[in-house]
PDB file of N, CA, C and O in Angstrom:
ATOM      1  N   MET A   1      -7.598  18.798  -2.520  1.00  0.00           N
ATOM      2  CA  MET A   1      -7.157  18.163  -3.749  1.00  0.00           C
ATOM      3  C   MET A   1      -5.689  17.772  -3.672  1.00  0.00           C
ATOM      4  O   MET A   1      -5.290  16.730  -4.192  1.00  0.00           O
ATOM      5  N   GLY A   2      -4.891  18.604  -3.028  1.00  0.00           N
ATOM      6  CA  GLY A   2      -3.471  18.301  -2.892  1.00  0.00           C
ATOM      7  C   GLY A   2      -3.224  17.054  -2.061  1.00  0.00           C
ATOM      8  O   GLY A   2      -2.264  16.323  -2.303  1.00  0.00           O
ATOM      9  N   THR A   3      -4.092  16.807  -1.076  1.00  0.00           N
ATOM     10  CA  THR A   3      -3.941  15.625  -0.240  1.00  0.00           C
ATOM     11  C   THR A   3      -4.203  14.356  -1.045  1.00  0.00           C
ATOM     12  O   THR A   3      -3.510  13.354  -0.869  1.00  0.00           O
ATOM     13  N   ILE A   4      -5.197  14.394  -1.922  1.00  0.00           N
ATOM     14  CA  ILE A   4      -5.508  13.226  -2.745  1.00  0.00           C
ATOM     15  C   ILE A   4      -4.347  12.928  -3.685  1.00  0.00           C
ATOM     16  O   ILE A   4      -3.950  11.772  -3.829  1.00  0.00           O
ATOM     17  N   ILE A   5      -3.808  13.942  -4.316  1.00  0.00           N
ATOM     18  CA  ILE A   5      -2.655  13.751  -5.200  1.00  0.00           C
ATOM     19  C   ILE A   5      -1.461  13.257  -4.399  1.00  0.00           C
ATOM     20  O   ILE A   5      -0.695  12.417  -4.871  1.00  0.00           O
ATOM     21  N   GLY A   6      -1.302  13.774  -3.197  1.00  0.00           N
ATOM     22  CA  GLY A   6      -0.222  13.317  -2.326  1.00  0.00           C
ATOM     23  C   GLY A   6      -0.348  11.839  -1.997  1.00  0.00           C
ATOM     24  O   GLY A   6       0.639  11.104  -2.031  1.00  0.00           O
ATOM     25  N   TYR A   7      -1.568  11.400  -1.675  1.00  0.00           N
ATOM     26  CA  TYR A   7      -1.781   9.979  -1.388  1.00  0.00           C
ATOM     27  C   TYR A   7      -1.524   9.119  -2.620  1.00  0.00           C
ATOM     28  O   TYR A   7      -1.015   8.005  -2.499  1.00  0.00           O
ATOM     29  N   ILE A   8      -1.867   9.618  -3.796  1.00  0.00           N
ATOM     30  CA  ILE A   8      -1.612   8.854  -5.016  1.00  0.00           C
ATOM     31  C   ILE A   8      -0.113   8.701  -5.244  1.00  0.00           C
ATOM     32  O   ILE A   8       0.368   7.601  -5.514  1.00  0.00           O
ATOM     33  N   VAL A   9       0.618   9.795  -5.138  1.00  0.00           N
ATOM     34  CA  VAL A   9       2.067   9.745  -5.374  1.00  0.00           C
ATOM     35  C   VAL A   9       2.763   8.895  -4.313  1.00  0.00           C
ATOM     36  O   VAL A   9       3.572   8.028  -4.642  1.00  0.00           O
ATOM     37  N   ILE A  10       2.454   9.141  -3.053  1.00  0.00           N
ATOM     38  CA  ILE A  10       3.054   8.362  -1.967  1.00  0.00           C
ATOM     39  C   ILE A  10       2.599   6.909  -2.059  1.00  0.00           C
ATOM     40  O   ILE A  10       3.373   6.000  -1.758  1.00  0.00           O
ATOM     41  N   GLY A  11       1.350   6.679  -2.472  1.00  0.00           N
ATOM     42  CA  GLY A  11       0.843   5.317  -2.629  1.00  0.00           C
ATOM     43  C   GLY A  11       1.578   4.553  -3.715  1.00  0.00           C
ATOM     44  O   GLY A  11       1.863   3.365  -3.560  1.00  0.00           O
ATOM     45  N   LEU A  12       1.886   5.229  -4.813  1.00  0.00           N
ATOM     46  CA  LEU A  12       2.664   4.577  -5.870  1.00  0.00           C
ATOM     47  C   LEU A  12       4.040   4.185  -5.355  1.00  0.00           C
ATOM     48  O   LEU A  12       4.502   3.065  -5.570  1.00  0.00           O
ATOM     49  N   LEU A  13       4.675   5.106  -4.685  1.00  0.00           N
ATOM     50  CA  LEU A  13       6.002   4.835  -4.124  1.00  0.00           C
ATOM     51  C   LEU A  13       5.931   3.759  -3.045  1.00  0.00           C
ATOM     52  O   LEU A  13       6.767   2.857  -3.009  1.00  0.00           O
ATOM     53  N   GLY A  14       4.941   3.852  -2.174  1.00  0.00           N
ATOM     54  CA  GLY A  14       4.780   2.856  -1.118  1.00  0.00           C
ATOM     55  C   GLY A  14       4.479   1.476  -1.672  1.00  0.00           C
ATOM     56  O   GLY A  14       4.968   0.482  -1.135  1.00  0.00           O
ATOM     57  N   GLY A  15       3.683   1.390  -2.737  1.00  0.00           N
ATOM     58  CA  GLY A  15       3.368   0.105  -3.355  1.00  0.00           C
ATOM     59  C   GLY A  15       4.587  -0.555  -3.961  1.00  0.00           C
ATOM     60  O   GLY A  15       4.773  -1.765  -3.830  1.00  0.00           O
ATOM     61  N   VAL A  16       5.422   0.236  -4.627  1.00  0.00           N
ATOM     62  CA  VAL A  16       6.649  -0.309  -5.216  1.00  0.00           C
ATOM     63  C   VAL A  16       7.598  -0.796  -4.126  1.00  0.00           C
ATOM     64  O   VAL A  16       8.160  -1.886  -4.232  1.00  0.00           O
ATOM     65  N   ILE A  17       7.775   0.001  -3.086  1.00  0.00           N
ATOM     66  CA  ILE A  17       8.668  -0.386  -1.990  1.00  0.00           C
ATOM     67  C   ILE A  17       8.131  -1.631  -1.288  1.00  0.00           C
ATOM     68  O   ILE A  17       8.897  -2.534  -0.954  1.00  0.00           O
ATOM     69  N   ALA A  18       6.814  -1.683  -1.062  1.00  0.00           N
ATOM     70  CA  ALA A  18       6.214  -2.850  -0.400  1.00  0.00           C
ATOM     71  C   ALA A  18       6.394  -4.107  -1.246  1.00  0.00           C
ATOM     72  O   ALA A  18       6.655  -5.183  -0.707  1.00  0.00           O
ATOM     73  N   LYS A  19       6.258  -3.981  -2.558  1.00  0.00           N
ATOM     74  CA  LYS A  19       6.427  -5.147  -3.426  1.00  0.00           C
ATOM     75  C   LYS A  19       7.884  -5.618  -3.415  1.00  0.00           C
ATOM     76  O   LYS A  19       8.147  -6.813  -3.547  1.00  0.00           O
ATOM     77  N   LEU A  20       8.816  -4.703  -3.262  1.00  0.00           N
ATOM     78  CA  LEU A  20      10.222  -5.079  -3.158  1.00  0.00           C
ATOM     79  C   LEU A  20      10.534  -5.746  -1.823  1.00  0.00           C
ATOM     80  O   LEU A  20      11.424  -6.593  -1.744  1.00  0.00           O
ATOM     81  N   ILE A  21       9.808  -5.369  -0.777  1.00  0.00           N
ATOM     82  CA  ILE A  21      10.049  -5.922   0.556  1.00  0.00           C
ATOM     83  C   ILE A  21       9.518  -7.345   0.670  1.00  0.00           C
ATOM     84  O   ILE A  21      10.166  -8.202   1.272  1.00  0.00           O
ATOM     85  N   ILE A  22       8.337  -7.607   0.095  1.00  0.00           N
ATOM     86  CA  ILE A  22       7.715  -8.929   0.219  1.00  0.00           C
ATOM     87  C   ILE A  22       8.498  -9.924  -0.636  1.00  0.00           C
ATOM     88  O   ILE A  22       8.664  -9.712  -1.837  1.00  0.00           O
ATOM     89  N   PRO A  23       8.981 -11.013  -0.019  1.00  0.00           N
ATOM     90  CA  PRO A  23       9.769 -11.986  -0.785  1.00  0.00           C
ATOM     91  C   PRO A  23       8.887 -12.821  -1.718  1.00  0.00           C
ATOM     92  O   PRO A  23       7.686 -12.969  -1.493  1.00  0.00           O
ATOM     93  N   GLY A  24       9.504 -13.355  -2.755  1.00  0.00           N
ATOM     94  CA  GLY A  24       8.794 -14.229  -3.683  1.00  0.00           C
ATOM     95  C   GLY A  24       8.058 -13.453  -4.745  1.00  0.00           C
ATOM     96  O   GLY A  24       8.120 -12.225  -4.819  1.00  0.00           O
ATOM     97  N   LYS A  25       7.361 -14.208  -5.563  1.00  0.00           N
ATOM     98  CA  LYS A  25       6.609 -13.605  -6.656  1.00  0.00           C
ATOM     99  C   LYS A  25       5.183 -13.327  -6.209  1.00  0.00           C
ATOM    100  O   LYS A  25       4.495 -14.218  -5.711  1.00  0.00           O
ATOM    101  N   GLN A  26       4.747 -12.094  -6.388  1.00  0.00           N
ATOM    102  CA  GLN A  26       3.386 -11.726  -6.056  1.00  0.00           C
ATOM    103  C   GLN A  26       2.565 -11.658  -7.330  1.00  0.00           C
ATOM    104  O   GLN A  26       3.075 -11.321  -8.399  1.00  0.00           O
ATOM    105  N   PRO A  27       1.267 -11.987  -7.201  1.00  0.00           N
ATOM    106  CA  PRO A  27       0.412 -11.873  -8.373  1.00  0.00           C
ATOM    107  C   PRO A  27       0.175 -10.418  -8.740  1.00  0.00           C
ATOM    108  O   PRO A  27       0.197  -9.539  -7.879  1.00  0.00           O
ATOM    109  N   GLY A  28      -0.048 -10.172 -10.007  1.00  0.00           N
ATOM    110  CA  GLY A  28      -0.367  -8.822 -10.458  1.00  0.00           C
ATOM    111  C   GLY A  28       0.835  -8.120 -11.035  1.00  0.00           C
ATOM    112  O   GLY A  28       1.972  -8.365 -10.632  1.00  0.00           O
ATOM    113  N   GLY A  29       0.578  -7.258 -11.967  1.00  0.00           N
ATOM    114  CA  GLY A  29       1.635  -6.498 -12.612  1.00  0.00           C
ATOM    115  C   GLY A  29       1.784  -5.117 -12.009  1.00  0.00           C
ATOM    116  O   GLY A  29       1.406  -4.880 -10.861  1.00  0.00           O
ATOM    117  N   ILE A  30       2.337  -4.214 -12.793  1.00  0.00           N
ATOM    118  CA  ILE A  30       2.642  -2.870 -12.309  1.00  0.00           C
ATOM    119  C   ILE A  30       1.365  -2.071 -12.029  1.00  0.00           C
ATOM    120  O   ILE A  30       1.321  -1.294 -11.075  1.00  0.00           O
ATOM    121  N   ILE A  31       0.338  -2.253 -12.843  1.00  0.00           N
ATOM    122  CA  ILE A  31      -0.922  -1.520 -12.635  1.00  0.00           C
ATOM    123  C   ILE A  31      -1.571  -1.965 -11.329  1.00  0.00           C
ATOM    124  O   ILE A  31      -2.036  -1.133 -10.551  1.00  0.00           O
ATOM    125  N   VAL A  32      -1.602  -3.264 -11.089  1.00  0.00           N
ATOM    126  CA  VAL A  32      -2.180  -3.785  -9.842  1.00  0.00           C
ATOM    127  C   VAL A  32      -1.365  -3.289  -8.657  1.00  0.00           C
ATOM    128  O   VAL A  32      -1.926  -2.921  -7.624  1.00  0.00           O
ATOM    129  N   THR A  33      -0.041  -3.277  -8.803  1.00  0.00           N
ATOM    130  CA  THR A  33       0.822  -2.784  -7.727  1.00  0.00           C
ATOM    131  C   THR A  33       0.526  -1.319  -7.425  1.00  0.00           C
ATOM    132  O   THR A  33       0.458  -0.925  -6.261  1.00  0.00           O
ATOM    133  N   MET A  34       0.352  -0.518  -8.462  1.00  0.00           N
ATOM    134  CA  MET A  34       0.064   0.900  -8.253  1.00  0.00           C
ATOM    135  C   MET A  34      -1.285   1.090  -7.569  1.00  0.00           C
ATOM    136  O   MET A  34      -1.406   1.889  -6.641  1.00  0.00           O
ATOM    137  N   LEU A  35      -2.288   0.364  -8.021  1.00  0.00           N
ATOM    138  CA  LEU A  35      -3.611   0.500  -7.407  1.00  0.00           C
ATOM    139  C   LEU A  35      -3.613   0.029  -5.957  1.00  0.00           C
ATOM    140  O   LEU A  35      -4.199   0.673  -5.087  1.00  0.00           O
ATOM    141  N   LEU A  36      -2.953  -1.097  -5.703  1.00  0.00           N
ATOM    142  CA  LEU A  36      -2.873  -1.594  -4.326  1.00  0.00           C
ATOM    143  C   LEU A  36      -2.031  -0.666  -3.457  1.00  0.00           C
ATOM    144  O   LEU A  36      -2.297  -0.518  -2.264  1.00  0.00           O
ATOM    145  N   GLY A  37      -1.025  -0.047  -4.045  1.00  0.00           N
ATOM    146  CA  GLY A  37      -0.224   0.926  -3.303  1.00  0.00           C
ATOM    147  C   GLY A  37      -1.037   2.137  -2.898  1.00  0.00           C
ATOM    148  O   GLY A  37      -0.888   2.645  -1.787  1.00  0.00           O
ATOM    149  N   ILE A  38      -1.900   2.605  -3.795  1.00  0.00           N
ATOM    150  CA  ILE A  38      -2.751   3.747  -3.466  1.00  0.00           C
ATOM    151  C   ILE A  38      -3.741   3.369  -2.367  1.00  0.00           C
ATOM    152  O   ILE A  38      -3.949   4.134  -1.425  1.00  0.00           O
ATOM    153  N   VAL A  39      -4.349   2.189  -2.488  1.00  0.00           N
ATOM    154  CA  VAL A  39      -5.262   1.715  -1.440  1.00  0.00           C
ATOM    155  C   VAL A  39      -4.493   1.563  -0.124  1.00  0.00           C
ATOM    156  O   VAL A  39      -4.994   1.923   0.942  1.00  0.00           O
ATOM    157  N   GLY A  40      -3.273   1.025  -0.211  1.00  0.00           N
ATOM    158  CA  GLY A  40      -2.444   0.878   0.980  1.00  0.00           C
ATOM    159  C   GLY A  40      -2.079   2.206   1.609  1.00  0.00           C
ATOM    160  O   GLY A  40      -2.018   2.324   2.833  1.00  0.00           O
ATOM    161  N   ALA A  41      -1.834   3.206   0.777  1.00  0.00           N
ATOM    162  CA  ALA A  41      -1.520   4.534   1.309  1.00  0.00           C
ATOM    163  C   ALA A  41      -2.713   5.115   2.047  1.00  0.00           C
ATOM    164  O   ALA A  41      -2.562   5.726   3.105  1.00  0.00           O
ATOM    165  N   LEU A  42      -3.896   4.924   1.486  1.00  0.00           N
ATOM    166  CA  LEU A  42      -5.093   5.403   2.176  1.00  0.00           C
ATOM    167  C   LEU A  42      -5.300   4.647   3.488  1.00  0.00           C
ATOM    168  O   LEU A  42      -5.617   5.245   4.516  1.00  0.00           O
ATOM    169  N   LEU A  43      -5.119   3.329   3.440  1.00  0.00           N
ATOM    170  CA  LEU A  43      -5.235   2.521   4.659  1.00  0.00           C
ATOM    171  C   LEU A  43      -4.167   2.916   5.673  1.00  0.00           C
ATOM    172  O   LEU A  43      -4.456   3.070   6.859  1.00  0.00           O
ATOM    173  N   GLY A  44      -2.934   3.079   5.203  1.00  0.00           N
ATOM    174  CA  GLY A  44      -1.847   3.477   6.093  1.00  0.00           C
ATOM    175  C   GLY A  44      -2.072   4.860   6.685  1.00  0.00           C
ATOM    176  O   GLY A  44      -1.779   5.098   7.857  1.00  0.00           O
ATOM    177  N   GLY A  45      -2.593   5.770   5.867  1.00  0.00           N
ATOM    178  CA  GLY A  45      -2.892   7.108   6.381  1.00  0.00           C
ATOM    179  C   GLY A  45      -3.983   7.083   7.430  1.00  0.00           C
ATOM    180  O   GLY A  45      -3.916   7.794   8.432  1.00  0.00           O
ATOM    181  N   PHE A  46      -4.990   6.258   7.190  1.00  0.00           N
ATOM    182  CA  PHE A  46      -6.078   6.127   8.155  1.00  0.00           C
ATOM    183  C   PHE A  46      -5.587   5.505   9.458  1.00  0.00           C
ATOM    184  O   PHE A  46      -5.858   6.014  10.546  1.00  0.00           O
ATOM    185  N   LEU A  47      -4.847   4.376   9.329  1.00  0.00           N
ATOM    186  CA  LEU A  47      -4.322   3.714  10.528  1.00  0.00           C
ATOM    187  C   LEU A  47      -3.285   4.575  11.242  1.00  0.00           C
ATOM    188  O   LEU A  47      -3.232   4.603  12.471  1.00  0.00           O
ATOM    189  N   GLY A  48      -2.465   5.273  10.467  1.00  0.00           N
ATOM    190  CA  GLY A  48      -1.478   6.165  11.068  1.00  0.00           C
ATOM    191  C   GLY A  48      -2.130   7.282  11.855  1.00  0.00           C
ATOM    192  O   GLY A  48      -1.636   7.691  12.905  1.00  0.00           O
ATOM    193  N   GLY A  49      -3.255   7.777  11.333  1.00  0.00           N
ATOM    194  CA  GLY A  49      -3.990   8.815  12.053  1.00  0.00           C
ATOM    195  C   GLY A  49      -4.601   8.295  13.341  1.00  0.00           C
ATOM    196  O   GLY A  49      -4.634   8.994  14.354  1.00  0.00           O
ATOM    197  N   LEU A  50      -5.085   7.059  13.293  1.00  0.00           N
ATOM    198  CA  LEU A  50      -5.697   6.481  14.486  1.00  0.00           C
ATOM    199  C   LEU A  50      -4.673   6.080  15.541  1.00  0.00           C
ATOM    200  O   LEU A  50      -4.827   6.397  16.721  1.00  0.00           O
ATOM    201  N   ILE A  51      -3.631   5.383  15.108  1.00  0.00           N
ATOM    202  CA  ILE A  51      -2.683   4.797  16.054  1.00  0.00           C
ATOM    203  C   ILE A  51      -1.582   5.771  16.445  1.00  0.00           C
ATOM    204  O   ILE A  51      -1.303   5.965  17.628  1.00  0.00           O
ATOM    205  N   PHE A  52      -0.954   6.386  15.435  1.00  0.00           N
ATOM    206  CA  PHE A  52       0.226   7.217  15.689  1.00  0.00           C
ATOM    207  C   PHE A  52      -0.061   8.703  15.640  1.00  0.00           C
ATOM    208  O   PHE A  52       0.856   9.510  15.793  1.00  0.00           O
ATOM    209  N   HIS A  53      -1.303   9.083  15.433  1.00  0.00           N
ATOM    210  CA  HIS A  53      -1.709  10.486  15.356  1.00  0.00           C
ATOM    211  C   HIS A  53      -0.956  11.243  14.256  1.00  0.00           C
ATOM    212  O   HIS A  53      -0.593  12.407  14.424  1.00  0.00           O
ATOM    213  N   VAL A  54      -0.730  10.556  13.126  1.00  0.00           N
ATOM    214  CA  VAL A  54      -0.114  11.204  11.966  1.00  0.00           C
ATOM    215  C   VAL A  54      -1.175  12.065  11.310  1.00  0.00           C
ATOM    216  O   VAL A  54      -2.278  11.592  11.038  1.00  0.00           O
ATOM    217  N   LYS A  55      -0.859  13.308  11.057  1.00  0.00           N
ATOM    218  CA  LYS A  55      -1.798  14.232  10.447  1.00  0.00           C
ATOM    219  C   LYS A  55      -1.817  14.026   8.938  1.00  0.00           C
ATOM    220  O   LYS A  55      -0.795  13.702   8.333  1.00  0.00           O
ATOM    221  N   TYR A  56      -2.989  14.217   8.335  1.00  0.00           N
ATOM    222  CA  TYR A  56      -3.103  14.083   6.892  1.00  0.00           C
ATOM    223  C   TYR A  56      -2.233  15.099   6.159  1.00  0.00           C
ATOM    224  O   TYR A  56      -1.804  14.852   5.032  1.00  0.00           O
ATOM    225  N   SER A  57      -1.976  16.222   6.786  1.00  0.00           N
ATOM    226  CA  SER A  57      -1.133  17.238   6.153  1.00  0.00           C
ATOM    227  C   SER A  57       0.340  16.845   6.166  1.00  0.00           C
ATOM    228  O   SER A  57       1.146  17.474   5.481  1.00  0.00           O
ATOM    229  N   SER A  58       0.707  15.823   6.927  1.00  0.00           N
ATOM    230  CA  SER A  58       2.111  15.429   6.998  1.00  0.00           C
ATOM    231  C   SER A  58       2.406  14.206   6.133  1.00  0.00           C
ATOM    232  O   SER A  58       3.306  13.425   6.442  1.00  0.00           O
ATOM    233  N   ILE A  59       1.642  14.041   5.045  1.00  0.00           N
ATOM    234  CA  ILE A  59       1.894  12.902   4.170  1.00  0.00           C
ATOM    235  C   ILE A  59       3.258  13.014   3.511  1.00  0.00           C
ATOM    236  O   ILE A  59       3.867  11.994   3.189  1.00  0.00           O
ATOM    237  N   TRP A  60       3.749  14.221   3.304  1.00  0.00           N
ATOM    238  CA  TRP A  60       5.068  14.422   2.694  1.00  0.00           C
ATOM    239  C   TRP A  60       6.152  14.394   3.758  1.00  0.00           C
ATOM    240  O   TRP A  60       7.080  15.202   3.732  1.00  0.00           O
ATOM    241  N   SER A  61       6.030  13.468   4.688  1.00  0.00           N
ATOM    242  CA  SER A  61       7.032  13.309   5.738  1.00  0.00           C
ATOM    243  C   SER A  61       7.434  11.845   5.805  1.00  0.00           C
ATOM    244  O   SER A  61       6.837  10.994   5.144  1.00  0.00           O
ATOM    245  N   TRP A  62       8.451  11.561   6.610  1.00  0.00           N
ATOM    246  CA  TRP A  62       8.889  10.178   6.769  1.00  0.00           C
ATOM    247  C   TRP A  62       7.790   9.342   7.396  1.00  0.00           C
ATOM    248  O   TRP A  62       7.583   8.193   7.004  1.00  0.00           O
ATOM    249  N   SER A  63       7.085   9.904   8.363  1.00  0.00           N
ATOM    250  CA  SER A  63       6.014   9.139   9.001  1.00  0.00           C
ATOM    251  C   SER A  63       4.886   8.849   8.012  1.00  0.00           C
ATOM    252  O   SER A  63       4.287   7.775   8.058  1.00  0.00           O
ATOM    253  N   GLY A  64       4.591   9.787   7.125  1.00  0.00           N
ATOM    254  CA  GLY A  64       3.585   9.550   6.097  1.00  0.00           C
ATOM    255  C   GLY A  64       4.007   8.462   5.129  1.00  0.00           C
ATOM    256  O   GLY A  64       3.197   7.619   4.745  1.00  0.00           O
ATOM    257  N   LEU A  65       5.274   8.478   4.733  1.00  0.00           N
ATOM    258  CA  LEU A  65       5.776   7.454   3.819  1.00  0.00           C
ATOM    259  C   LEU A  65       5.796   6.085   4.493  1.00  0.00           C
ATOM    260  O   LEU A  65       5.420   5.086   3.881  1.00  0.00           O
ATOM    261  N   ILE A  66       6.228   6.034   5.733  1.00  0.00           N
ATOM    262  CA  ILE A  66       6.303   4.757   6.456  1.00  0.00           C
ATOM    263  C   ILE A  66       4.909   4.172   6.661  1.00  0.00           C
ATOM    264  O   ILE A  66       4.717   2.971   6.470  1.00  0.00           O
ATOM    265  N   THR A  67       3.934   4.995   7.047  1.00  0.00           N
ATOM    266  CA  THR A  67       2.580   4.466   7.215  1.00  0.00           C
ATOM    267  C   THR A  67       1.992   4.028   5.875  1.00  0.00           C
ATOM    268  O   THR A  67       1.212   3.077   5.828  1.00  0.00           O
ATOM    269  N   SER A  68       2.352   4.700   4.797  1.00  0.00           N
ATOM    270  CA  SER A  68       1.896   4.279   3.471  1.00  0.00           C
ATOM    271  C   SER A  68       2.498   2.936   3.080  1.00  0.00           C
ATOM    272  O   SER A  68       1.810   2.084   2.518  1.00  0.00           O
ATOM    273  N   ILE A  69       3.766   2.748   3.373  1.00  0.00           N
ATOM    274  CA  ILE A  69       4.419   1.468   3.063  1.00  0.00           C
ATOM    275  C   ILE A  69       3.802   0.350   3.891  1.00  0.00           C
ATOM    276  O   ILE A  69       3.550  -0.738   3.373  1.00  0.00           O
ATOM    277  N   ILE A  70       3.557   0.606   5.173  1.00  0.00           N
ATOM    278  CA  ILE A  70       2.940  -0.404   6.030  1.00  0.00           C
ATOM    279  C   ILE A  70       1.538  -0.748   5.521  1.00  0.00           C
ATOM    280  O   ILE A  70       1.160  -1.919   5.473  1.00  0.00           O
ATOM    281  N   GLY A  71       0.781   0.262   5.146  1.00  0.00           N
ATOM    282  CA  GLY A  71      -0.548   0.009   4.591  1.00  0.00           C
ATOM    283  C   GLY A  71      -0.478  -0.777   3.293  1.00  0.00           C
ATOM    284  O   GLY A  71      -1.284  -1.682   3.073  1.00  0.00           O
ATOM    285  N   ALA A  72       0.480  -0.442   2.427  1.00  0.00           N
ATOM    286  CA  ALA A  72       0.639  -1.177   1.171  1.00  0.00           C
ATOM    287  C   ALA A  72       1.076  -2.617   1.424  1.00  0.00           C
ATOM    288  O   ALA A  72       0.637  -3.526   0.721  1.00  0.00           O
ATOM    289  N   LEU A  73       1.935  -2.835   2.421  1.00  0.00           N
ATOM    290  CA  LEU A  73       2.329  -4.200   2.778  1.00  0.00           C
ATOM    291  C   LEU A  73       1.118  -5.021   3.213  1.00  0.00           C
ATOM    292  O   LEU A  73       0.962  -6.172   2.805  1.00  0.00           O
ATOM    293  N   ILE A  74       0.275  -4.433   4.030  1.00  0.00           N
ATOM    294  CA  ILE A  74      -0.923  -5.125   4.502  1.00  0.00           C
ATOM    295  C   ILE A  74      -1.827  -5.481   3.320  1.00  0.00           C
ATOM    296  O   ILE A  74      -2.304  -6.610   3.211  1.00  0.00           O
ATOM    297  N   VAL A  75      -2.056  -4.505   2.439  1.00  0.00           N
ATOM    298  CA  VAL A  75      -2.938  -4.733   1.295  1.00  0.00           C
ATOM    299  C   VAL A  75      -2.339  -5.768   0.345  1.00  0.00           C
ATOM    300  O   VAL A  75      -3.058  -6.637  -0.148  1.00  0.00           O
ATOM    301  N   LEU A  76      -1.029  -5.688   0.080  1.00  0.00           N
ATOM    302  CA  LEU A  76      -0.396  -6.653  -0.813  1.00  0.00           C
ATOM    303  C   LEU A  76      -0.414  -8.069  -0.235  1.00  0.00           C
ATOM    304  O   LEU A  76      -0.614  -9.037  -0.969  1.00  0.00           O
ATOM    305  N   LEU A  77      -0.207  -8.188   1.062  1.00  0.00           N
ATOM    306  CA  LEU A  77      -0.268  -9.517   1.691  1.00  0.00           C
ATOM    307  C   LEU A  77      -1.672 -10.111   1.610  1.00  0.00           C
ATOM    308  O   LEU A  77      -1.833 -11.292   1.303  1.00  0.00           O
ATOM    309  N   ILE A  78      -2.675  -9.300   1.883  1.00  0.00           N
ATOM    310  CA  ILE A  78      -4.058  -9.776   1.791  1.00  0.00           C
ATOM    311  C   ILE A  78      -4.387 -10.147   0.346  1.00  0.00           C
ATOM    312  O   ILE A  78      -5.004 -11.182   0.095  1.00  0.00           O
ATOM    313  N   TYR A  79      -3.981  -9.312  -0.595  1.00  0.00           N
ATOM    314  CA  TYR A  79      -4.225  -9.593  -2.008  1.00  0.00           C
ATOM    315  C   TYR A  79      -3.515 -10.879  -2.437  1.00  0.00           C
ATOM    316  O   TYR A  79      -4.076 -11.681  -3.182  1.00  0.00           O
ATOM    317  N   GLY A  80      -2.294 -11.070  -1.971  1.00  0.00           N
ATOM    318  CA  GLY A  80      -1.552 -12.288  -2.294  1.00  0.00           C
ATOM    319  C   GLY A  80      -2.217 -13.530  -1.738  1.00  0.00           C
ATOM    320  O   GLY A  80      -2.245 -14.568  -2.398  1.00  0.00           O
ATOM    321  N   LEU A  81      -2.754 -13.435  -0.529  1.00  0.00           N
ATOM    322  CA  LEU A  81      -3.462 -14.579   0.058  1.00  0.00           C
ATOM    323  C   LEU A  81      -4.727 -14.904  -0.719  1.00  0.00           C
ATOM    324  O   LEU A  81      -5.023 -16.071  -0.974  1.00  0.00           O
ATOM    325  N   ILE A  82      -5.463 -13.882  -1.089  1.00  0.00           N
ATOM    326  CA  ILE A  82      -6.700 -14.100  -1.848  1.00  0.00           C
ATOM    327  C   ILE A  82      -6.393 -14.656  -3.229  1.00  0.00           C
ATOM    328  O   ILE A  82      -7.018 -15.625  -3.660  1.00  0.00           O
ATOM    329  N   ARG A  83      -5.441 -14.057  -3.924  1.00  0.00           N
ATOM    330  CA  ARG A  83      -5.078 -14.523  -5.269  1.00  0.00           C
ATOM    331  C   ARG A  83      -4.436 -15.906  -5.234  1.00  0.00           C
ATOM    332  O   ARG A  83      -4.621 -16.701  -6.156  1.00  0.00           O
ATOM    333  N   GLY A  84      -3.691 -16.191  -4.186  1.00  0.00           N
ATOM    334  CA  GLY A  84      -3.069 -17.502  -4.059  1.00  0.00           C
ATOM    335  C   GLY A  84      -4.105 -18.604  -3.911  1.00  0.00           C
ATOM    336  O   GLY A  84      -3.950 -19.690  -4.469  1.00  0.00           O
ATOM    337  N   ARG A  85      -5.152 -18.324  -3.164  1.00  0.00           N
ATOM    338  CA  ARG A  85      -6.224 -19.312  -2.975  1.00  0.00           C
ATOM    339  C   ARG A  85      -6.980 -19.542  -4.272  1.00  0.00           C
ATOM    340  O   ARG A  85      -7.289 -20.683  -4.618  1.00  0.00           O
ATOM    341  N   THR A  86      -7.282 -18.464  -4.996  1.00  0.00           N
ATOM    342  CA  THR A  86      -8.034 -18.640  -6.245  1.00  0.00           C
ATOM    343  C   THR A  86      -7.177 -19.289  -7.314  1.00  0.00           C
ATOM    344  O   THR A  86      -7.703 -20.023  -8.152  1.00  0.00           O
ATOM    345  N   ALA A  87      -5.879 -19.044  -7.313  1.00  0.00           N
ATOM    346  CA  ALA A  87      -4.987 -19.663  -8.295  1.00  0.00           C
ATOM    347  C   ALA A  87      -4.868 -21.160  -8.032  1.00  0.00           C
ATOM    348  O   ALA A  87      -4.809 -21.951  -8.974  1.00  0.00           O
ATOM    349  N   ARG A  88      -4.831 -21.556  -6.756  1.00  0.00           N
ATOM    350  CA  ARG A  88      -4.741 -22.977  -6.428  1.00  0.00           C
ATOM    351  C   ARG A  88      -6.028 -23.716  -6.804  1.00  0.00           C
ATOM    352  O   ARG A  88      -5.982 -24.869  -7.233  1.00  0.00           O
ATOM    353  N   ARG A  89      -7.159 -23.060  -6.645  1.00  0.00           N
ATOM    354  CA  ARG A  89      -8.436 -23.681  -7.003  1.00  0.00           C
ATOM    355  C   ARG A  89      -8.550 -23.876  -8.505  1.00  0.00           C
ATOM    356  O   ARG A  89      -9.099 -24.877  -8.963  1.00  0.00           O
ATOM    357  N   ALA A  90      -8.029 -22.916  -9.279  1.00  0.00           N
ATOM    358  CA  ALA A  90      -8.125 -22.986 -10.733  1.00  0.00           C
ATOM    359  C   ALA A  90      -7.193 -24.049 -11.309  1.00  0.00           C
ATOM    360  O   ALA A  90      -7.467 -24.597 -12.377  1.00  0.00           O
ATOM    361  N   ALA A  91      -6.103 -24.343 -10.619  1.00  0.00           N
ATOM    362  CA  ALA A  91      -5.119 -25.294 -11.137  1.00  0.00           C
ATOM    363  C   ALA A  91      -5.521 -26.720 -10.957  1.00  0.00           C
ATOM    364  O   ALA A  91      -4.783 -27.624 -11.349  1.00  0.00           O
TER     365      ALA A  91
END
């Protein structure tokens, strides 16, 4: 249970940092950013475990935060591409 809460907290932080890193205006508000950050943290944790051998117990470390931010960046970029295409079609 502590790991899930850890991913939520780190995901929120990672989502905010990722949104600050990506230039320009991204679609979605704070709730979407938080949800995408959590998904990004899970993705980053999974990829970090596969590629960098980051342990799930080390989410409260710099490597856990960095992999969460990278995962959130990936998710936010994909979300921006998808939302950008649908916004252009609607206009």
